[in-house]
Backbone as a printed PyTorch tensor [residue, N CA C, xyz], in Angstrom:
tensor([[[161.4610, 115.4230,  78.0750],
         [162.4960, 114.7940,  77.3020],
         [163.0440, 115.7250,  76.2280]],

        [[162.1890, 116.6010,  75.6950],
         [162.6550, 117.4820,  74.6210],
         [163.7980, 118.3800,  75.0620]],

        [[163.8160, 118.7740,  76.3390],
         [164.9060, 119.6300,  76.8070],
         [166.2470, 118.8950,  76.6760]],

        [[166.2270, 117.5870,  76.8130],
         [167.4680, 116.8220,  76.7020],
         [167.9610, 116.7840,  75.2520]],

        [[167.0410, 116.7850,  74.3060],
         [167.4160, 116.7100,  72.8980],
         [167.6570, 118.0890,  72.3280]],

        [[166.7790, 119.0380,  72.6090],
         [166.8280, 120.3480,  71.9590],
         [167.3510, 121.4500,  72.8590]],

        [[167.4930, 121.1870,  74.1480],
         [167.8750, 122.2340,  75.0940],
         [169.3730, 122.4640,  75.1820]],

        [[169.7600, 123.1500,  76.2130],
         [171.1660, 123.4370,  76.4820],
         [171.6970, 122.4360,  77.4890]],

        [[172.9790, 122.1890,  77.4390],
         [173.6020, 121.2020,  78.3190],
         [173.4660, 121.5700,  79.7880]],

        [[173.4810, 122.8620,  80.0890],
         [173.4010, 123.2890,  81.4860],
         [172.1520, 122.8780,  82.2210]],

        [[171.0780, 122.5740,  81.4870],
         [169.8260, 122.2190,  82.1360],
         [169.4030, 120.7640,  81.8670]],

        [[170.3250, 119.9220,  81.4450],
         [169.9850, 118.5480,  81.1180],
         [171.0450, 117.5750,  81.6470]],

        [[170.6280, 116.6930,  82.5220],
         [171.5650, 115.6950,  83.0530],
         [172.0480, 114.7460,  81.9400]],

        [[171.1630, 114.4170,  81.0100],
         [171.5530, 113.5360,  79.9080],
         [172.6380, 114.2120,  79.0530]],

        [[172.4490, 115.4870,  78.7270],
         [173.4300, 116.1920,  77.9190],
         [174.7590, 116.3300,  78.6620]],

        [[174.7010, 116.5600,  79.9870],
         [175.9430, 116.6510,  80.7480],
         [176.6940, 115.3090,  80.7370]],

        [[175.9510, 114.2260,  80.8820],
         [176.5900, 112.9040,  80.8510],
         [177.1850, 112.6150,  79.4890]],

        [[176.4120, 112.8390,  78.4330],
         [176.9340, 112.5930,  77.0840],
         [178.1450, 113.4910,  76.7850]],

        [[178.0590, 114.7460,  77.1960],
         [179.1940, 115.6530,  76.9250],
         [180.4450, 115.2000,  77.6570]],

        [[180.2850, 114.6990,  78.8750],
         [181.4390, 114.2100,  79.6200],
         [182.0690, 112.9910,  78.9450]],

        [[181.2290, 112.0910,  78.4330],
         [181.7440, 110.8860,  77.7890],
         [182.3030, 111.1800,  76.3910]],

        [[181.8050, 112.2260,  75.7570],
         [182.2370, 112.5690,  74.3900],
         [183.1690, 113.7680,  74.3660]],

        [[183.6860, 114.1260,  75.5020],
         [184.5050, 115.3390,  75.6280],
         [185.6500, 115.3870,  74.6050]],

        [[186.4370, 114.3490,  74.5500],
         [187.6020, 114.3600,  73.6470],
         [187.2010, 114.2340,  72.1740]],

        [[186.3950, 113.2310,  71.7860],
         [186.1030, 113.1060,  70.3460],
         [185.3670, 114.3050,  69.7630]],

        [[184.5310, 114.9800,  70.5730],
         [183.7910, 116.1470,  70.0680],
         [184.4720, 117.4710,  70.4300]],

        [[185.6190, 117.3730,  71.1180],
         [186.3670, 118.5620,  71.5370],
         [185.4600, 119.5460,  72.2910]],

        [[184.8610, 119.0530,  73.3630],
         [183.9270, 119.8490,  74.1670],
         [184.6450, 120.5410,  75.3000]],

        [[184.1720, 121.7280,  75.6300],
         [184.7640, 122.5260,  76.7170],
         [183.6550, 122.9190,  77.6890]],

        [[183.8470, 122.5540,  78.9460],
         [182.8610, 122.8900,  79.9750],
         [183.0160, 124.3270,  80.4240]],

        [[181.8820, 124.9920,  80.6220],
         [181.8390, 126.3340,  81.1430],
         [180.7390, 126.3960,  82.1940]],

        [[180.7380, 127.4280,  83.0550],
         [179.6530, 127.5520,  84.0290],
         [178.3070, 127.7020,  83.3240]],

        [[177.2340, 127.2710,  83.9830],
         [175.9040, 127.4170,  83.3830],
         [175.5390, 128.8690,  83.1420]],

        [[175.9590, 129.7350,  84.0520],
         [175.6810, 131.1740,  83.8960],
         [177.0220, 131.8820,  83.8310]],

        [[177.4180, 132.2880,  82.6420],
         [178.7320, 132.9090,  82.4530],
         [178.8230, 134.2540,  83.1570]],

        [[177.7060, 134.9470,  83.3200],
         [177.7070, 136.2560,  83.9880],
         [177.8810, 136.1100,  85.4950]],

        [[177.4550, 134.9580,  86.0090],
         [177.5440, 134.7320,  87.4760],
         [177.9470, 133.2820,  87.7530]],

        [[179.2030, 132.9310,  87.4830],
         [179.6470, 131.5520,  87.7770],
         [179.4720, 131.2610,  89.2650]],

        [[178.9000, 130.1250,  89.5740],
         [178.6140, 129.8380,  90.9870],
         [179.3730, 128.6570,  91.5590]],

        [[180.2750, 128.0500,  90.7920],
         [181.0320, 126.9260,  91.3040],
         [180.2650, 125.6370,  91.3740]],

        [[179.1080, 125.5970,  90.7350],
         [178.2460, 124.4240,  90.7510],
         [178.8370, 123.2670,  89.9840]],

        [[178.4310, 122.0550,  90.3260],
         [178.8300, 120.8730,  89.5730],
         [178.0180, 120.7540,  88.2780]],

        [[176.9860, 121.5710,  88.1440],
         [176.1640, 121.5540,  86.9440],
         [176.7330, 122.5440,  85.9390]],

        [[177.4380, 122.0280,  84.9640],
         [178.1410, 122.8210,  83.9740],
         [177.3360, 122.8850,  82.6860]],

        [[177.7910, 123.7140,  81.7990],
         [177.2400, 123.8230,  80.4540],
         [178.3960, 123.6330,  79.4640]],

        [[178.1230, 123.8980,  78.1900],
         [179.1580, 123.8730,  77.1770],
         [179.1930, 125.2270,  76.4940]],

        [[180.3490, 125.5780,  75.9110],
         [180.3470, 126.7760,  75.0940],
         [179.4030, 126.5160,  73.9070]],

        [[178.9540, 127.5810,  73.2360],
         [177.8980, 127.4360,  72.2320],
         [178.2920, 126.4910,  71.0890]],

        [[179.5290, 126.5170,  70.6470],
         [179.9100, 125.6130,  69.5550],
         [179.9190, 124.1620,  70.0380]],

        [[180.2590, 123.9520,  71.3130],
         [180.2250, 122.5960,  71.8780],
         [178.8010, 122.0920,  71.9880]],

        [[177.8700, 122.9530,  72.4030],
         [176.4650, 122.5630,  72.4700],
         [175.9620, 122.1690,  71.0780]],

        [[176.3940, 122.8970,  70.0650],
         [176.0000, 122.5780,  68.6840],
         [176.5600, 121.2270,  68.2400]],

        [[177.8360, 120.9560,  68.5460],
         [178.4300, 119.6890,  68.1730],
         [177.7280, 118.5190,  68.8890]],

        [[177.4340, 118.7130,  70.1690],
         [176.7250, 117.6630,  70.9150],
         [175.3340, 117.4370,  70.3200]],

        [[174.6180, 118.4970,  70.0070],
         [173.2900, 118.3660,  69.4290],
         [173.3550, 117.6330,  68.0790]],

        [[174.3300, 117.9540,  67.2690],
         [174.5000, 117.2690,  65.9890],
         [174.7500, 115.7790,  66.2010]],

        [[175.6170, 115.4400,  67.1590],
         [175.9220, 114.0540,  67.4730],
         [174.6360, 113.3300,  67.9100]],

        [[173.8620, 113.9830,  68.7930],
         [172.6300, 113.3770,  69.3110],
         [171.6220, 113.1840,  68.1800]],

        [[171.4290, 114.1830,  67.3450],
         [170.4390, 114.0700,  66.2720],
         [170.8060, 112.9750,  65.2770]],

        [[172.0990, 112.7610,  65.0510],
         [172.5430, 111.7270,  64.1330],
         [172.4240, 110.3140,  64.7010]],

        [[172.4370, 110.1960,  66.0450],
         [172.5420, 108.8640,  66.6310],
         [171.4170, 108.4370,  67.5600]],

        [[170.6330, 109.3680,  68.0720],
         [169.6030, 109.0170,  69.0370],
         [168.2170, 109.0660,  68.4030]],

        [[167.3330, 108.3220,  68.9790],
         [165.9560, 108.2670,  68.5020],
         [165.0260, 108.5850,  69.6570]],

        [[164.0140, 109.3580,  69.4120],
         [163.0600, 109.7600,  70.4240],
         [161.7170, 109.1370,  70.1030]],

        [[161.1080, 108.5030,  71.0960],
         [159.7760, 107.9360,  70.9420],
         [158.8680, 108.5430,  71.9990]],

        [[157.5950, 108.5930,  71.7020],
         [156.6210, 109.1600,  72.6190],
         [155.5520, 108.1330,  72.8870]],

        [[155.1390, 108.0370,  74.1410],
         [154.0780, 107.1300,  74.5410],
         [153.0710, 107.9310,  75.3460]],

        [[151.8120, 107.8450,  74.9890],
         [150.7690, 108.5570,  75.7130],
         [150.2220, 107.6650,  76.8010]],

        [[150.3110, 108.1290,  78.0370],
         [149.8930, 107.3500,  79.2030],
         [148.3760, 107.2140,  79.2210]],

        [[147.8870, 105.9660,  79.2330],
         [146.4360, 105.7780,  79.3800],
         [145.9920, 106.1810,  80.7950]],

        [[144.7580, 106.5930,  80.9350],
         [144.2050, 106.9590,  82.2360],
         [144.3820, 105.7920,  83.2150]],

        [[144.7480, 106.1160,  84.4330],
         [144.8720, 105.1340,  85.4790],
         [146.2170, 104.4280,  85.5500]],

        [[147.0890, 104.6490,  84.5990],
         [148.3960, 104.0060,  84.6080],
         [149.3540, 104.8240,  85.4710]],

        [[150.0550, 104.1680,  86.3630],
         [151.0090, 104.8130,  87.2470],
         [152.3590, 104.8590,  86.5430]],

        [[152.8290, 106.0640,  86.2480],
         [154.0590, 106.2210,  85.4810],
         [155.2720, 105.6000,  86.1380]],

        [[155.3790, 105.6850,  87.4740],
         [156.5350, 105.1100,  88.1550],
         [156.6160, 103.5920,  87.9220]],

        [[155.4720, 102.9360,  87.8860],
         [155.4630, 101.4790,  87.6340],
         [155.9170, 101.1750,  86.1920]],

        [[155.4750, 101.9740,  85.2660],
         [155.8760, 101.7980,  83.8620],
         [157.3700, 102.0560,  83.7340]],

        [[157.8470, 103.1500,  84.3500],
         [159.2790, 103.4840,  84.2800],
         [160.1170, 102.3460,  84.8280]],

        [[159.7230, 101.7930,  85.9660],
         [160.4670, 100.6990,  86.5850],
         [160.4940,  99.4740,  85.6510]],

        [[159.3720,  99.1510,  85.0520],
         [159.3230,  98.0130,  84.1280],
         [160.2240,  98.2400,  82.9140]],

        [[160.1950,  99.4470,  82.3500],
         [161.0190,  99.7440,  81.1830],
         [162.4960,  99.7010,  81.5700]],

        [[162.8630, 100.2770,  82.7040],
         [164.2480, 100.2540,  83.1580],
         [164.7420,  98.8150,  83.3730]],

        [[163.9080,  97.9940,  83.9930],
         [164.2950,  96.6030,  84.2260],
         [164.4320,  95.8240,  82.9240]],

        [[163.6220,  96.1490,  81.9270],
         [163.6870,  95.4570,  80.6400],
         [164.8810,  95.9070,  79.8150]],

        [[165.1460,  97.2130,  79.7950],
         [166.1740,  97.7460,  78.9050],
         [167.5430,  97.9260,  79.5620]],

        [[167.5670,  98.0330,  80.8910],
         [168.8250,  98.1950,  81.6440],
         [169.7070,  99.3140,  81.0710]],

        [[169.1770, 100.5390,  80.9390],
         [169.9490, 101.6330,  80.3190],
         [171.1560, 102.0170,  81.1550]],

        [[172.3070, 101.9890,  80.5400],
         [173.5650, 102.2540,  81.2150],
         [173.6530, 103.6650,  81.7730]],

        [[173.0850, 104.6410,  81.0820],
         [173.2450, 106.0400,  81.4960],
         [172.2480, 106.4960,  82.5450]],

        [[171.3320, 105.6550,  82.9690],
         [170.3860, 106.0400,  84.0150],
         [171.0400, 105.7190,  85.3560]],

        [[171.8480, 106.6350,  85.8480],
         [172.5990, 106.3780,  87.0870],
         [171.7120, 106.4570,  88.3150]],

        [[170.6830, 107.2850,  88.2560],
         [169.8430, 107.5070,  89.4360],
         [169.0940, 106.2560,  89.8400]],

        [[168.5520, 105.5410,  88.8840],
         [167.7200, 104.3790,  89.2400],
         [168.3410, 103.0500,  88.9150]],

        [[169.3260, 103.0300,  88.0280],
         [169.8860, 101.7430,  87.6330],
         [171.2620, 101.4860,  88.2110]],

        [[172.0770, 102.5150,  88.2350],
         [173.4740, 102.2780,  88.6000],
         [174.0600, 101.3050,  87.5880]],

        [[175.3260, 101.1600,  87.5550],
         [175.9290, 100.2180,  86.6160],
         [177.4220, 100.1290,  86.9120]],

        [[178.0580,  99.2230,  86.2640],
         [179.5180,  99.1120,  86.4070],
         [180.1810, 100.3470,  85.8110]],

        [[179.5430, 100.9730,  84.8320],
         [180.1580, 102.1350,  84.1890],
         [179.8670, 103.4190,  84.9380]],

        [[179.0690, 103.3880,  86.0200],
         [178.7260, 104.6580,  86.6660],
         [179.9360, 105.3480,  87.2760]],

        [[180.9560, 104.6000,  87.6810],
         [182.1900, 105.2580,  88.1740],
         [182.8420, 106.0390,  87.0520]],

        [[182.8800, 105.4760,  85.8620],
         [183.4680, 106.1700,  84.7040],
         [182.6770, 107.4260,  84.3810]],

        [[181.3540, 107.3160,  84.3750],
         [180.5060, 108.4650,  84.0760],
         [180.6720, 109.5460,  85.1380]],

        [[180.6530, 109.1460,  86.4110],
         [180.7950, 110.1380,  87.4890],
         [182.1430, 110.8250,  87.4220]],

        [[183.1970, 110.0760,  87.1230],
         [184.5440, 110.6630,  87.0190],
         [184.6140, 111.6280,  85.8380]],

        [[184.0060, 111.2570,  84.7110],
         [184.0140, 112.1370,  83.5290],
         [183.2240, 113.4070,  83.8030]],

        [[182.0840, 113.2680,  84.4600],
         [181.2770, 114.4580,  84.7990],
         [182.0140, 115.3300,  85.8070]],

        [[182.6890, 114.7210,  86.7650],
         [183.4320, 115.4990,  87.7560],
         [184.5530, 116.2930,  87.0840]],

        [[185.2220, 115.7040,  86.0810],
         [186.2710, 116.4350,  85.3760],
         [185.6930, 117.6300,  84.6040]],

        [[184.5190, 117.4500,  84.0120],
         [183.8760, 118.5660,  83.3130],
         [183.4620, 119.6500,  84.3220]],

        [[182.9350, 119.2620,  85.4570],
         [182.5260, 120.2370,  86.4820],
         [183.7170, 121.0230,  86.9600]],

        [[184.8390, 120.3370,  87.1490],
         [186.0570, 121.0150,  87.5900],
         [186.5410, 122.0190,  86.5350]],

        [[186.4750, 121.6350,  85.2710],
         [186.8510, 122.5560,  84.2050],
         [185.9470, 123.7960,  84.2070]],

        [[184.6550, 123.5980,  84.4450],
         [183.7380, 124.7520,  84.5000],
         [184.0420, 125.6440,  85.6850]],

        [[184.3580, 125.0440,  86.8150],
         [184.6890, 125.8480,  88.0090],
         [185.9700, 126.6560,  87.7890]],

        [[186.8800, 126.1150,  86.9980],
         [188.1550, 126.8090,  86.7350],
         [188.0390, 127.8030,  85.5760]],

        [[186.8910, 127.8520,  84.9230],
         [186.6920, 128.6920,  83.7350],
         [186.9400, 130.1560,  84.0490]],

        [[187.6020, 130.7940,  83.1480],
         [187.7910, 132.2540,  83.1910],
         [187.5530, 132.7600,  81.7830]],

        [[186.8080, 133.8350,  81.6710],
         [186.5250, 134.4110,  80.3650],
         [187.7980, 134.7910,  79.6580]],

        [[187.9220, 134.3920,  78.4080],
         [189.1410, 134.6790,  77.6390],
         [189.2390, 136.1450,  77.2260]]])
């Protein structure tokens, strides 16, 4: 989870989703994950100032909690129970939602911007 909070957008699905949804208000610009070797991937990153703005937004608004798994507890069962209880909108992989079309479209637009990126 720490990679999502403290890492770079190029290696975090949560950061890519948040950046896509906050693109306009935070003035974010998508770039390839590897500027030296752009590969046309749908997994984009942000320029360094954009990553900083997103991190500031996250630190101001998100909260991180840690739970230590007791021996014998199956994490998948716990994850399923938590997802069913909280119904997190941004968990597209396991929850889906009415907003997932909006999220997918926003992420696709960011990926397209990264694919079209050219060094200034």
